[in-house]
PDB file as gemmi writes it, atoms N, CA and C in Angstrom:
CRYST1    1.000    1.000    1.000  90.00  90.00  90.00 P 1                      
ATOM      1  N   MET A   1     -43.284 -24.623 -18.857  1.00  0.00           N  
ATOM      2  CA  MET A   1     -42.549 -23.160 -18.866  1.00  0.00           C  
ATOM      3  C   MET A   1     -41.930 -22.947 -17.564  1.00  0.00           C  
ATOM      4  N   ALA A   2     -40.350 -22.555 -16.864  1.00  0.00           N  
ATOM      5  CA  ALA A   2     -39.895 -22.604 -16.133  1.00  0.00           C  
ATOM      6  C   ALA A   2     -40.171 -20.693 -15.858  1.00  0.00           C  
ATOM      7  N   SER A   3     -40.786 -20.305 -14.497  1.00  0.00           N  
ATOM      8  CA  SER A   3     -40.862 -19.087 -14.018  1.00  0.00           C  
ATOM      9  C   SER A   3     -39.639 -18.457 -14.330  1.00  0.00           C  
ATOM     10  N   LEU A   4     -39.632 -17.248 -14.374  1.00  0.00           N  
ATOM     11  CA  LEU A   4     -39.188 -16.050 -15.393  1.00  0.00           C  
ATOM     12  C   LEU A   4     -37.554 -15.609 -14.139  1.00  0.00           C  
ATOM     13  N   LYS A   5     -38.241 -16.027 -12.595  1.00  0.00           N  
ATOM     14  CA  LYS A   5     -36.996 -16.123 -11.518  1.00  0.00           C  
ATOM     15  C   LYS A   5     -36.263 -16.883 -12.019  1.00  0.00           C  
ATOM     16  N   VAL A   6     -36.437 -18.112 -12.449  1.00  0.00           N  
ATOM     17  CA  VAL A   6     -35.925 -19.750 -12.101  1.00  0.00           C  
ATOM     18  C   VAL A   6     -34.725 -19.273 -13.897  1.00  0.00           C  
ATOM     19  N   GLN A   7     -35.342 -18.682 -14.160  1.00  0.00           N  
ATOM     20  CA  GLN A   7     -34.878 -18.389 -15.970  1.00  0.00           C  
ATOM     21  C   GLN A   7     -33.826 -17.648 -15.626  1.00  0.00           C  
ATOM     22  N   LYS A   8     -34.046 -16.817 -14.832  1.00  0.00           N  
ATOM     23  CA  LYS A   8     -32.837 -15.462 -14.958  1.00  0.00           C  
ATOM     24  C   LYS A   8     -31.642 -16.477 -13.690  1.00  0.00           C  
ATOM     25  N   ARG A   9     -32.048 -17.110 -13.452  1.00  0.00           N  
ATOM     26  CA  ARG A   9     -31.027 -17.237 -12.008  1.00  0.00           C  
ATOM     27  C   ARG A   9     -29.690 -18.738 -12.954  1.00  0.00           C  
ATOM     28  N   LEU A  10     -31.121 -19.730 -13.837  1.00  0.00           N  
ATOM     29  CA  LEU A  10     -29.957 -20.295 -14.861  1.00  0.00           C  
ATOM     30  C   LEU A  10     -29.088 -19.629 -15.560  1.00  0.00           C  
ATOM     31  N   ALA A  11     -29.749 -18.421 -16.489  1.00  0.00           N  
ATOM     32  CA  ALA A  11     -29.062 -17.760 -17.186  1.00  0.00           C  
ATOM     33  C   ALA A  11     -27.917 -16.910 -16.451  1.00  0.00           C  
ATOM     34  N   ALA A  12     -27.780 -16.956 -15.212  1.00  0.00           N  
ATOM     35  CA  ALA A  12     -26.677 -16.183 -14.615  1.00  0.00           C  
ATOM     36  C   ALA A  12     -25.984 -17.172 -14.497  1.00  0.00           C  
ATOM     37  N   ASN A  13     -26.231 -17.906 -14.247  1.00  0.00           N  
ATOM     38  CA  ASN A  13     -25.478 -19.502 -13.713  1.00  0.00           C  
ATOM     39  C   ASN A  13     -24.464 -19.729 -15.288  1.00  0.00           C  
ATOM     40  N   LEU A  14     -25.397 -19.583 -16.734  1.00  0.00           N  
ATOM     41  CA  LEU A  14     -24.401 -19.746 -17.764  1.00  0.00           C  
ATOM     42  C   LEU A  14     -23.723 -18.844 -18.059  1.00  0.00           C  
ATOM     43  N   LEU A  15     -23.833 -17.380 -18.025  1.00  0.00           N  
ATOM     44  CA  LEU A  15     -22.914 -16.338 -18.571  1.00  0.00           C  
ATOM     45  C   LEU A  15     -22.403 -15.733 -17.321  1.00  0.00           C  
ATOM     46  N   ASN A  16     -22.223 -16.916 -16.669  1.00  0.00           N  
ATOM     47  CA  ASN A  16     -21.141 -16.561 -15.402  1.00  0.00           C  
ATOM     48  C   ASN A  16     -21.333 -15.009 -14.904  1.00  0.00           C  
ATOM     49  N   CYS A  17     -22.286 -13.847 -14.958  1.00  0.00           N  
ATOM     50  CA  CYS A  17     -22.966 -13.127 -14.038  1.00  0.00           C  
ATOM     51  C   CYS A  17     -23.393 -12.941 -13.426  1.00  0.00           C  
ATOM     52  N   GLY A  18     -24.330 -11.542 -12.785  1.00  0.00           N  
ATOM     53  CA  GLY A  18     -25.132 -11.617 -11.211  1.00  0.00           C  
ATOM     54  C   GLY A  18     -26.672 -11.811 -12.363  1.00  0.00           C  
ATOM     55  N   LYS A  19     -27.705 -11.888 -11.479  1.00  0.00           N  
ATOM     56  CA  LYS A  19     -28.818 -12.168 -12.151  1.00  0.00           C  
ATOM     57  C   LYS A  19     -29.591 -10.782 -12.421  1.00  0.00           C  
ATOM     58  N   GLY A  20     -29.187  -9.917 -11.810  1.00  0.00           N  
ATOM     59  CA  GLY A  20     -29.290  -8.248 -12.450  1.00  0.00           C  
ATOM     60  C   GLY A  20     -28.535  -7.630 -13.311  1.00  0.00           C  
ATOM     61  N   LYS A  21     -27.312  -8.925 -14.374  1.00  0.00           N  
ATOM     62  CA  LYS A  21     -27.013  -8.573 -15.458  1.00  0.00           C  
ATOM     63  C   LYS A  21     -27.390  -9.385 -16.563  1.00  0.00           C  
ATOM     64  N   GLY A  22     -28.598 -10.438 -16.598  1.00  0.00           N  
ATOM     65  CA  GLY A  22     -29.449 -10.600 -17.398  1.00  0.00           C  
ATOM     66  C   GLY A  22     -30.513  -9.807 -18.223  1.00  0.00           C  
ATOM     67  N   TRP A  23     -30.959 -10.285 -19.548  1.00  0.00           N  
ATOM     68  CA  TRP A  23     -31.461  -9.593 -19.875  1.00  0.00           C  
ATOM     69  C   TRP A  23     -32.140 -10.208 -20.971  1.00  0.00           C  
ATOM     70  N   LEU A  24     -33.608 -10.355 -20.476  1.00  0.00           N  
ATOM     71  CA  LEU A  24     -34.772 -10.611 -21.167  1.00  0.00           C  
ATOM     72  C   LEU A  24     -34.872 -10.204 -22.300  1.00  0.00           C  
ATOM     73  N   VAL A  25     -34.775 -10.565 -24.086  1.00  0.00           N  
ATOM     74  CA  VAL A  25     -34.829  -9.953 -25.529  1.00  0.00           C  
ATOM     75  C   VAL A  25     -36.314 -10.216 -25.664  1.00  0.00           C  
ATOM     76  N   LYS A  26     -35.898 -11.694 -26.438  1.00  0.00           N  
ATOM     77  CA  LYS A  26     -37.497 -11.915 -26.193  1.00  0.00           C  
ATOM     78  C   LYS A  26     -37.665 -13.445 -27.088  1.00  0.00           C  
ATOM     79  N   ASP A  27     -38.643 -13.829 -27.083  1.00  0.00           N  
ATOM     80  CA  ASP A  27     -38.559 -15.968 -27.523  1.00  0.00           C  
ATOM     81  C   ASP A  27     -37.649 -16.559 -26.228  1.00  0.00           C  
ATOM     82  N   ASN A  28     -37.798 -16.146 -25.211  1.00  0.00           N  
ATOM     83  CA  ASN A  28     -37.200 -16.419 -23.728  1.00  0.00           C  
ATOM     84  C   ASN A  28     -35.926 -16.681 -24.142  1.00  0.00           C  
ATOM     85  N   LEU A  29     -35.013 -15.583 -25.255  1.00  0.00           N  
ATOM     86  CA  LEU A  29     -33.295 -15.578 -24.765  1.00  0.00           C  
ATOM     87  C   LEU A  29     -33.284 -14.748 -23.698  1.00  0.00           C  
ATOM     88  N   ILE A  30     -32.334 -14.895 -23.499  1.00  0.00           N  
ATOM     89  CA  ILE A  30     -31.895 -13.925 -21.905  1.00  0.00           C  
ATOM     90  C   ILE A  30     -30.189 -13.523 -22.581  1.00  0.00           C  
ATOM     91  N   THR A  31     -29.774 -12.168 -23.084  1.00  0.00           N  
ATOM     92  CA  THR A  31     -28.152 -11.698 -22.674  1.00  0.00           C  
ATOM     93  C   THR A  31     -27.733 -11.271 -22.195  1.00  0.00           C  
ATOM     94  N   ARG A  32     -26.768 -11.070 -21.987  1.00  0.00           N  
ATOM     95  CA  ARG A  32     -26.018 -10.508 -20.722  1.00  0.00           C  
ATOM     96  C   ARG A  32     -26.039  -8.741 -20.840  1.00  0.00           C  
ATOM     97  N   LYS A  33     -26.544  -8.362 -20.554  1.00  0.00           N  
ATOM     98  CA  LYS A  33     -25.813  -6.183 -19.865  1.00  0.00           C  
ATOM     99  C   LYS A  33     -24.629  -5.888 -20.633  1.00  0.00           C  
ATOM    100  N   PRO A  34     -24.304  -5.109 -21.540  1.00  0.00           N  
ATOM    101  CA  PRO A  34     -23.233  -4.752 -21.685  1.00  0.00           C  
ATOM    102  C   PRO A  34     -22.708  -3.831 -20.164  1.00  0.00           C  
ATOM    103  N   ASN A  35     -21.000  -4.000 -20.156  1.00  0.00           N  
ATOM    104  CA  ASN A  35     -20.822  -3.190 -19.014  1.00  0.00           C  
ATOM    105  C   ASN A  35     -21.198  -1.687 -19.071  1.00  0.00           C  
ATOM    106  N   ALA A  36     -21.426  -1.096 -17.587  1.00  0.00           N  
ATOM    107  CA  ALA A  36     -21.418   0.263 -17.947  1.00  0.00           C  
ATOM    108  C   ALA A  36     -20.243   1.055 -17.941  1.00  0.00           C  
ATOM    109  N   SER A  37     -20.327   2.532 -18.462  1.00  0.00           N  
ATOM    110  CA  SER A  37     -18.836   2.675 -18.817  1.00  0.00           C  
ATOM    111  C   SER A  37     -18.931   3.981 -17.753  1.00  0.00           C  
ATOM    112  N   ARG A  38     -17.767   4.668 -17.253  1.00  0.00           N  
ATOM    113  CA  ARG A  38     -17.584   5.855 -16.363  1.00  0.00           C  
ATOM    114  C   ARG A  38     -17.966   6.851 -16.777  1.00  0.00           C  
ATOM    115  N   SER A  39     -18.753   7.722 -15.772  1.00  0.00           N  
ATOM    116  CA  SER A  39     -19.287   8.890 -16.278  1.00  0.00           C  
ATOM    117  C   SER A  39     -18.442   9.857 -16.567  1.00  0.00           C  
ATOM    118  N   ARG A  40     -18.856  10.929 -17.078  1.00  0.00           N  
ATOM    119  CA  ARG A  40     -17.694  12.098 -17.715  1.00  0.00           C  
ATOM    120  C   ARG A  40     -17.233  12.492 -15.964  1.00  0.00           C  
ATOM    121  N   TRP A  41     -17.621  13.057 -15.309  1.00  0.00           N  
ATOM    122  CA  TRP A  41     -17.323  13.168 -14.193  1.00  0.00           C  
ATOM    123  C   TRP A  41     -16.244  12.343 -13.779  1.00  0.00           C  
ATOM    124  N   ARG A  42     -16.688  11.317 -13.390  1.00  0.00           N  
ATOM    125  CA  ARG A  42     -15.343  10.092 -13.034  1.00  0.00           C  
ATOM    126  C   ARG A  42     -14.146  10.191 -13.648  1.00  0.00           C  
ATOM    127  N   TYR A  43     -14.466  10.025 -15.123  1.00  0.00           N  
ATOM    128  CA  TYR A  43     -13.322  10.196 -16.117  1.00  0.00           C  
ATOM    129  C   TYR A  43     -12.055  11.120 -16.075  1.00  0.00           C  
ATOM    130  N   ARG A  44     -13.273  12.171 -15.591  1.00  0.00           N  
ATOM    131  CA  ARG A  44     -11.930  13.551 -15.396  1.00  0.00           C  
ATOM    132  C   ARG A  44     -11.769  13.660 -14.644  1.00  0.00           C  
ATOM    133  N   LYS A  45     -12.232  13.024 -13.190  1.00  0.00           N  
ATOM    134  CA  LYS A  45     -11.758  12.951 -11.883  1.00  0.00           C  
ATOM    135  C   LYS A  45     -10.103  11.831 -11.552  1.00  0.00           C  
ATOM    136  N   GLY A  46     -10.629  10.884 -12.575  1.00  0.00           N  
ATOM    137  CA  GLY A  46      -9.413  10.053 -13.033  1.00  0.00           C  
ATOM    138  C   GLY A  46      -8.980   9.453 -11.376  1.00  0.00           C  
ATOM    139  N   ASN A  47      -7.816   8.942 -11.393  1.00  0.00           N  
ATOM    140  CA  ASN A  47      -7.690   8.157 -10.254  1.00  0.00           C  
ATOM    141  C   ASN A  47      -6.779   9.592  -8.977  1.00  0.00           C  
ATOM    142  N   LEU A  48      -7.552   9.391  -8.318  1.00  0.00           N  
ATOM    143  CA  LEU A  48      -6.680  10.962  -7.227  1.00  0.00           C  
ATOM    144  C   LEU A  48      -6.648   9.910  -5.482  1.00  0.00           C  
ATOM    145  N   ARG A  49      -6.273   8.791  -5.699  1.00  0.00           N  
ATOM    146  CA  ARG A  49      -6.392   7.980  -4.393  1.00  0.00           C  
ATOM    147  C   ARG A  49      -4.558   8.245  -4.144  1.00  0.00           C  
ATOM    148  N   ARG A  50      -4.472   7.942  -2.744  1.00  0.00           N  
ATOM    149  CA  ARG A  50      -2.801   8.207  -2.469  1.00  0.00           C  
ATOM    150  C   ARG A  50      -2.024   9.635  -2.788  1.00  0.00           C  
ATOM    151  N   GLU A  51      -3.084  10.738  -3.176  1.00  0.00           N  
ATOM    152  CA  GLU A  51      -2.344  11.583  -3.656  1.00  0.00           C  
ATOM    153  C   GLU A  51      -2.520  13.417  -2.412  1.00  0.00           C  
ATOM    154  N   GLY A  52      -2.650  12.288  -1.078  1.00  0.00           N  
ATOM    155  CA  GLY A  52      -3.067  13.292   0.420  1.00  0.00           C  
ATOM    156  C   GLY A  52      -1.927  13.848   0.388  1.00  0.00           C  
ATOM    157  N   TYR A  53      -1.503  14.622   1.674  1.00  0.00           N  
ATOM    158  CA  TYR A  53      -0.582  15.756   2.444  1.00  0.00           C  
ATOM    159  C   TYR A  53       0.642  14.602   2.957  1.00  0.00           C  
ATOM    160  N   GLY A  54       0.142  13.167   3.325  1.00  0.00           N  
ATOM    161  CA  GLY A  54       0.446  12.302   4.122  1.00  0.00           C  
ATOM    162  C   GLY A  54       1.527  11.926   3.402  1.00  0.00           C  
ATOM    163  N   LYS A  55       1.080  11.382   1.567  1.00  0.00           N  
ATOM    164  CA  LYS A  55       1.739  10.562   1.125  1.00  0.00           C  
ATOM    165  C   LYS A  55       3.039  11.488   0.581  1.00  0.00           C  
ATOM    166  N   ARG A  56       3.262  12.914   0.898  1.00  0.00           N  
ATOM    167  CA  ARG A  56       4.232  13.357  -0.432  1.00  0.00           C  
ATOM    168  C   ARG A  56       5.337  13.484   0.665  1.00  0.00           C  
ATOM    169  N   LYS A  57       6.509  13.150   0.395  1.00  0.00           N  
ATOM    170  CA  LYS A  57       7.722  13.242   0.661  1.00  0.00           C  
ATOM    171  C   LYS A  57       8.733  14.430  -0.096  1.00  0.00           C  
ATOM    172  N   GLY A  58       9.161  15.458   0.981  1.00  0.00           N  
ATOM    173  CA  GLY A  58      10.097  16.586   0.440  1.00  0.00           C  
ATOM    174  C   GLY A  58       9.014  17.848   0.631  1.00  0.00           C  
ATOM    175  N   SER A  59       9.628  19.158   0.426  1.00  0.00           N  
ATOM    176  CA  SER A  59       9.255  20.253   0.727  1.00  0.00           C  
ATOM    177  C   SER A  59       8.259  20.681  -0.583  1.00  0.00           C  
ATOM    178  N   LYS A  60       8.049  21.398  -0.618  1.00  0.00           N  
ATOM    179  CA  LYS A  60       6.582  22.351  -1.647  1.00  0.00           C  
ATOM    180  C   LYS A  60       7.552  22.399  -2.907  1.00  0.00           C  
ATOM    181  N   ALA A  61       8.623  22.914  -3.029  1.00  0.00           N  
ATOM    182  CA  ALA A  61       9.905  23.518  -3.498  1.00  0.00           C  
ATOM    183  C   ALA A  61      10.456  22.004  -4.259  1.00  0.00           C  
ATOM    184  N   ALA A  62      10.552  21.376  -3.550  1.00  0.00           N  
ATOM    185  CA  ALA A  62      11.675  19.930  -4.307  1.00  0.00           C  
ATOM    186  C   ALA A  62      10.169  18.982  -4.921  1.00  0.00           C  
ATOM    187  N   ILE A  63       9.039  19.016  -4.247  1.00  0.00           N  
ATOM    188  CA  ILE A  63       7.670  18.100  -5.637  1.00  0.00           C  
ATOM    189  C   ILE A  63       7.608  19.161  -6.403  1.00  0.00           C  
ATOM    190  N   LEU A  64       7.704  20.348  -6.165  1.00  0.00           N  
ATOM    191  CA  LEU A  64       7.275  21.291  -7.681  1.00  0.00           C  
ATOM    192  C   LEU A  64       8.809  21.181  -8.747  1.00  0.00           C  
ATOM    193  N   LEU A  65       9.648  20.423  -8.276  1.00  0.00           N  
ATOM    194  CA  LEU A  65      10.909  20.809  -9.391  1.00  0.00           C  
ATOM    195  C   LEU A  65      10.523  19.463  -9.651  1.00  0.00           C  
ATOM    196  N   LEU A  66      10.433  18.278  -9.086  1.00  0.00           N  
ATOM    197  CA  LEU A  66      10.728  17.172  -9.930  1.00  0.00           C  
ATOM    198  C   LEU A  66       9.064  17.215 -11.391  1.00  0.00           C  
ATOM    199  N   TRP A  67       7.990  18.072 -10.382  1.00  0.00           N  
ATOM    200  CA  TRP A  67       6.833  17.952 -11.513  1.00  0.00           C  
ATOM    201  C   TRP A  67       7.456  18.335 -12.599  1.00  0.00           C  
ATOM    202  N   MET A  68       8.287  19.710 -12.822  1.00  0.00           N  
ATOM    203  CA  MET A  68       8.771  20.694 -13.481  1.00  0.00           C  
ATOM    204  C   MET A  68       9.725  19.553 -14.264  1.00  0.00           C  
ATOM    205  N   ARG A  69      10.706  18.707 -13.358  1.00  0.00           N  
ATOM    206  CA  ARG A  69      11.588  17.722 -14.830  1.00  0.00           C  
ATOM    207  C   ARG A  69      10.659  16.751 -15.155  1.00  0.00           C  
ATOM    208  N   ARG A  70       9.524  16.472 -14.483  1.00  0.00           N  
ATOM    209  CA  ARG A  70       8.730  15.195 -14.886  1.00  0.00           C  
ATOM    210  C   ARG A  70       7.830  15.607 -17.101  1.00  0.00           C  
ATOM    211  N   CYS A  71       7.598  16.870 -16.633  1.00  0.00           N  
ATOM    212  CA  CYS A  71       6.962  17.357 -17.639  1.00  0.00           C  
ATOM    213  C   CYS A  71       7.914  18.185 -18.773  1.00  0.00           C  
ATOM    214  N   VAL A  72       9.575  17.942 -19.001  1.00  0.00           N  
ATOM    215  CA  VAL A  72      10.370  18.492 -19.471  1.00  0.00           C  
ATOM    216  C   VAL A  72      10.859  16.796 -19.877  1.00  0.00           C  
ATOM    217  N   GLU A  73      10.651  16.072 -19.240  1.00  0.00           N  
ATOM    218  CA  GLU A  73      11.325  14.692 -19.726  1.00  0.00           C  
ATOM    219  C   GLU A  73       9.725  14.391 -20.794  1.00  0.00           C  
ATOM    220  N   ALA A  74       8.405  14.577 -20.467  1.00  0.00           N  
ATOM    221  CA  ALA A  74       7.484  13.923 -21.222  1.00  0.00           C  
ATOM    222  C   ALA A  74       7.539  14.732 -22.244  1.00  0.00           C  
ATOM    223  N   ASN A  75       8.535  16.392 -22.637  1.00  0.00           N  
ATOM    224  CA  ASN A  75       8.084  16.810 -23.949  1.00  0.00           C  
ATOM    225  C   ASN A  75       8.952  17.385 -24.281  1.00  0.00           C  
ATOM    226  N   PRO A  76       9.913  16.609 -24.633  1.00  0.00           N  
ATOM    227  CA  PRO A  76      11.446  17.231 -24.982  1.00  0.00           C  
ATOM    228  C   PRO A  76      11.645  18.156 -26.320  1.00  0.00           C  
ATOM    229  N   LEU A  77      10.211  17.774 -26.813  1.00  0.00           N  
ATOM    230  CA  LEU A  77      10.747  18.430 -28.280  1.00  0.00           C  
ATOM    231  C   LEU A  77      10.297  19.841 -28.055  1.00  0.00           C  
ATOM    232  N   LYS A  78       9.305  20.276 -27.563  1.00  0.00           N  
ATOM    233  CA  LYS A  78       8.919  21.658 -27.210  1.00  0.00           C  
ATOM    234  C   LYS A  78      10.068  22.246 -25.974  1.00  0.00           C  
ATOM    235  N   VAL A  79      11.127  22.064 -25.796  1.00  0.00           N  
ATOM    236  CA  VAL A  79      12.074  22.239 -25.108  1.00  0.00           C  
ATOM    237  C   VAL A  79      13.741  22.762 -25.892  1.00  0.00           C  
ATOM    238  N   GLN A  80      13.669  21.299 -26.729  1.00  0.00           N  
ATOM    239  CA  GLN A  80      14.192  21.660 -27.881  1.00  0.00           C  
ATOM    240  C   GLN A  80      14.168  22.558 -28.886  1.00  0.00           C  
ATOM    241  N   GLY A  81      12.518  22.709 -29.351  1.00  0.00           N  
ATOM    242  CA  GLY A  81      12.129  23.721 -30.167  1.00  0.00           C  
ATOM    243  C   GLY A  81      12.523  25.213 -29.942  1.00  0.00           C  
ATOM    244  N   SER A  82      12.615  25.488 -28.836  1.00  0.00           N  
ATOM    245  CA  SER A  82      12.201  26.883 -28.427  1.00  0.00           C  
ATOM    246  C   SER A  82      14.047  27.519 -28.248  1.00  0.00           C  
ATOM    247  N   GLU A  83      14.793  26.385 -28.590  1.00  0.00           N  
ATOM    248  CA  GLU A  83      16.274  26.942 -28.699  1.00  0.00           C  
ATOM    249  C   GLU A  83      17.169  27.278 -30.072  1.00  0.00           C  
ATOM    250  N   GLU A  84      15.935  26.702 -31.114  1.00  0.00           N  
ATOM    251  CA  GLU A  84      16.477  26.462 -32.398  1.00  0.00           C  
ATOM    252  C   GLU A  84      16.477  28.063 -32.883  1.00  0.00           C  
ATOM    253  N   ASP A  85      17.658  28.228 -33.827  1.00  0.00           N  
ATOM    254  CA  ASP A  85      17.894  29.770 -34.012  1.00  0.00           C  
ATOM    255  C   ASP A  85      17.850  29.997 -35.362  1.00  0.00           C  
TER     256      ASP A  85                                                      
END                                                                             
């Protein structure tokens, strides 16, 4: 029987993954570990790249108006519903 090191290398080659991703279950059967999901903190943080001061174009008021317009376009029913009599 081949050593565990060789088994893991061969399994990684067959599973198209790294050696650490293989998982020895039983009877010399190696399966692939599931992908790790993002933590709650990282999920809440979201994608905050390229949002610094250097990427912002226009004055603070102009950016605020664009943001408000985007909110209205995203929720047109809320704006129309408030004008009903």
